LUMTOR-607314 format. One record per residue (C-alpha): x, y, z. Coordinates in steps of 0.1 Angstrom, whole numbers, plus 5000, padded with zeros to 4 digits. Layout:
BEGIN
XYZ
...
***
This chain:
BEGIN
653587486306
651887276282
647987236268
646486916252
643086906232
640986686255
637586696239
635386836216
631686906219
630586936183
628287186166
625187036157
624887056111
623487416100
620287326085
618187626065
614387556062
613587456025
616987326016
618086966017
621286916042
623586626033
625386376057
628186176041
629585846057
632485666051
632885376035
633585176067
630585256086
632385436118
632185776116
629186036097
630186396084
628186706078
628787066076
628587416098
630187776087
633387776079
633987376098
633387026084
632186806119
633186416119
631786236145
631685876153
628785736149
627885496177
629185726203
628486086186
630186246216
633286136200
634086426172
636786616152
636686896133
638187056100
638087426096
640787546067
637987636048
637888036046
634188056040
630787836047
631487456035
628087336021
629086966020
631986726031
632086346015
634186056022
636385885990
635185545983
638485415998
638285606032
641285786031
640486156022
637686416019
636286635992
634786916009
633187235992
631887556003
629687875988
632788055970
633187695944
636187595960
636987165972
639587065995
640686755991
642386626029
643686356047
641686136071
643985986088
646386236104
644886466136
646786736109
644086656077
646786776056
645286926022
645986746000
644486955970
641987225961
640787305930
637887605920
635387435892
633487705891
632688055911
629588025931
627787825956
628887425958
626287145968
626886825962
629886605956
630386295944
633286045935
633785785913
634185415932
638085455925
638585755941
639985895913
637386145896
634886365916
631686535904
630786885916
627587075910
626587365922
625487725917
628287895893
627788165871
628388005839
628287655848
626387455875
628587105873
632186995868
634286645865
637786615875
640586405880
641486375919
645086465913
645786715887
641986875886
642186875847
638386765828
636686435830
633186515810
631186815811
627986815829
625486965807
621586985800
620187215832
619587615826
619287645866
621587565898
622287115904
621087085936
622886675933
624786485922
625786045922
627785865902
626985495899
629885265918
630185005896
631284985860
630285095833
630285415851
626785645849
625986005864
623186105872
622186505884
618986675900
618187065893
615987375904
615287305870
612687055879
614786765861
617686525867
619686475836
621786125829
625486055821
627285795803
631485825808
634085895812
634886165800
631686195812
628286315786
624586405785
622286165779
619086285782
616786475805
614486295828
611586565831
609386345860
608886585881
606986885884
609187085913
612587125922
615086805923
616386765959
618386465955
619486165930
621885855945
622585535926
621985225951
625385095963
624984775939
624485035906
621384895896
618885165903
619485555908
616285745924
615686095923
614086305949
611886625944
609786895961
606886785943
606986505976
607586255947
610385975939
610985825913
613085485905
614785435870
617285165859
621185215869
622385165836
619885295808
618485555831
615085395820
612285515842
610385225868
608885365891
606785605908
607485515946
604285495964
602285525929
601985895936
603486115956
605885965981
605186196014
602786496017
606186716014
609086805991
611786535998
614586656006
616786326006
617185996000
619785746013
620085366002
620385096030
623384896018
621984606002
620184845981
616784635989
615684986009
615685306002
615085606033
613885916024
613286246051
610986496040
609186846053
605686626056
608286586092
608286216085
611086006075
610685636056
612085346046
610485196013
610684856003
612084905963
610984585949
607084575963
606784915960
605784985994
606085206027
607784906052
607985246082
606985576085
609185746116
606786046123
609086296142
607486606157
604086836149
606587156154
607887306117
611187246135
610686856130
610886896090
613186646083
616086816058
618886506053
619286146059
622085906060
622085486059
625085386070
625385036081
622984936110
622185326118
619285546104
619985926109
618086176100
618386576097
615486796113
615387196108
616087226142
619487116139
618886806159
620286466145
618086146155
618685766155
615285606140
614385366159
612385036136
610884866161
609485216175
608985486145
607385736166
610285786190
614585816180
616485556196
618385906207
618586266195
621686446196
621286816203
623587116205
624487416189
623887536152
624287896156
627388026171
628188016210
628388336230
628788286264
629788006289
629687906321
629987586346
628387456378
628787126397
625486936408
625386626430
629586586418
628986616382
630286926368
628087066339
629187316311
626487566303
626587686272
624088026247
624088076216
623288336195
619188196186
618388236222
619687856229
621187726257
622887386266
623887206292
626386956290
628286686311
631486756308
632886406316
630486226292
629686506264
625686406268
624186746266
620286876263
618387186268
615587326289
612487226286
609887496277
610087826263
613088036268
615088346256
614188456219
617688606210
621188616216
622588526255
625088726257
626088616294
625488356322
625888276357
624588056382
624288216414
623988046451
620887906451
620987696417
619787916393
621687976363
620888366352
621188466321
620888836298
619888816264
619189056234
615588946241
615789256268
615289016296
617388826324
616288446331
616388326364
616887866354
616687626381
619787396373
617987106390
614887116375
615987226343
613087356324
612587776319
610287936342
607588156335
607988356364
611488386368
612188656345
612789026348
612089276321
614489536312
613789866298
616589846274
619289566261
621389426286
624889376279
626689126312
625388996340
626888926377
625888736407
626788726440
625988636474
623188726494
620588626462
622388976441
622889016406
623489296388
622589356346
624389606330
622489736299
622290016275
623090316294
621490156327
622689976361
620089736373
620389566403
618089276412
617689096449
616188746448
614888746411
612889136413
614189466402
615089646430
616989956415
617890146385
620190376383
620790576349
622590946338
626090746344
628090996321
629290696307
628890386285
628490066309
630389746294
630989476319
630389436355
631189276385
630089146418
632589146446
632388746459
631988976496
628589126481
628389506487
631189576458
630089596423
632689726396
631889876367
633989876332
633190136307
633590256275
635590486287
638190286295
638190336337
636590196362
634090276387
633190126415
629190146436
628289986471
625389806475
623089926503
620289696508
618489736482
619990056464
623490116447
625790416457
628290536440
631690526456
633490816440
636190566436
637590516397
640590316381
642490366349
642090116325
644190096293
641190166268
637590076267
636589806290
635789456274
635189186299
636089196343
636288946366
637388876404
638988586414
637388356432
638488446469
637788856456
641788936462
641989056425
640289236399
641189126362
640189406332
640389306299
640089596272
639989656237
643689766237
644689416238
645389396274
644689266304
645089456341
645089266371
644289496405
644289376442
641589506459
643389496495
645589736483
642890006473
642689896439
646589906430
648189786396
649389436399
650389396367
649589416329
649489136307
650189216267
650288906240
646788956225
647089066184
643089166190
640389296213
640389096246
636788906250
636388706278
638188636309
637988356335
640288306368
641087926379
639887756412
643487856431
642688216417
646688206409
646288186372
643788356349
642688296309
641988526284
639988466250
640088686219
638788776184
642388706177
641488326181
643588306207
643388186241
646588276268
646488146306
648688386327
650388306361
649588686384
652588676399
654688726366
653688856336
655988636320
654888336324
652088276303
650887986282
649188036248
647087796228
646687956193
644187846173
642087766199
638887786174
640787826144
639188126123
636588206147
636588446179
636688226213
633688366228
633688246266
636188046290
635687846323
637787606346
636587246354
639687226374
642987376378
643987166351
641387206330
639987496308
636687516285
636587716258
633487786231
633788006200
631488146171
632087776155
628987696172
631587366191
632487326231
636287276238
638087106265
641787126269
644086986299
647087226313
649687096331
652387356347
***
């Protein structure tokens, strides 16, 4: 038995209101990079469905930048660690790790020979450092600021110059190496969010929360102009990026626009209107060869179209918060993956191409804990917003009417034939028929954690925190207790009937999965051991001969029902992150999701 990672559908950048988001580009113009949580995502700029994720940071990563050579990436996290790692191998071997100061790293810049790095952020006693990439020894001092430094850049032509921008409303100019403070540029009236030298080194731009962009001489630091005369944007400016030929500048602002400036004539060439919603604020931008990218507060990545500034060429969607639930469904011969995240966002992905979108309209407002597709092609989802929703996967829009309000928070939802669905809530079971609540059961005598409707449609199995599975029968519009109870090895965390209804798999907090044979009065068939931490999700393969389990130990196991020793282990399926959802596209393709906000497809051979 063997496995291979086939596809990665990457997360979006993690964004925060009022904080600029850095997009990095590789020197060849093929890839762009950004961070989310503990991950650095590398995406192909022509086909963003091709992605690679680096997950070796122990803390949240804030910035990643390619070395001008293209062979290495330096990434910095909130603890002040900088990792320099290889881009040419799949393994991304770590070259060096440094801690220039303790505190959040906000920006990184390389010298053009890929030998020195400037690192800035919010340290305790210092806000920046310049080091040699191979020894970590200091090559200058970053002084002259008394608050967090947000941005740094180094001129890519000799003589070297370095510029920083800070929360103290100032930019500072340095000469080197070794880099020494020359003077302060105090032209902004609010925080300086971004400073960038033009590729030819002749100019430097600084952008601030005051909506202004100032241009300086790249060699002397002398002020040349304010773009647009006064204010460049009506809101704070979070990022600027130069065109490869150094004649134009791209700027992204909280006023929900992105602008292209002609630097020579000091005029706006194009204004991209990104929308009217608060989520359309623009927090980052990148000019990479012919591509113009910007990041919205929603986390969406926009490919801007110079010929049609009011409509991006394409918008990359996905998740920017941890994914909590997953299911798959075939529609007109194509397989789709549905994923729901911590913020209530639901995304659907074409399993083949990775093309994805979200449903239109207003959906869940909180964590989506479980999902399944019923026989009438509705995606049935339960959420911490105390609702169960039925959303047509063909119409792909939320319906205001197909929403069932719960008295208490639902944890799990299961679907069966005949229009039935079952919601397992805190201390309560709710039977739903044809998108309407038809029966509620309280006072269970135990806390229900998970539930499953048998594919035959008459039996319901409920797993409890008491380590037992309780059975009920569906009689018309009611649930009746069967009086039958079977023992699991610990508090139940998830359960699933095989597609043919022959087996029931139960996972528990004691790291065990037990499979029961339905026809033998739920006699125990096999117990499966191997996880090092709580097992949280289960999924049966289409042929019912195998099932997969995922746990808090970041591992995925694929088990053979008839032989507990015949198993396939995928360690570090999502490195440093819990596995939160599993589903099978076919007998040889398993889909996994995780708190790292990504979706992965694995090819499995038996």
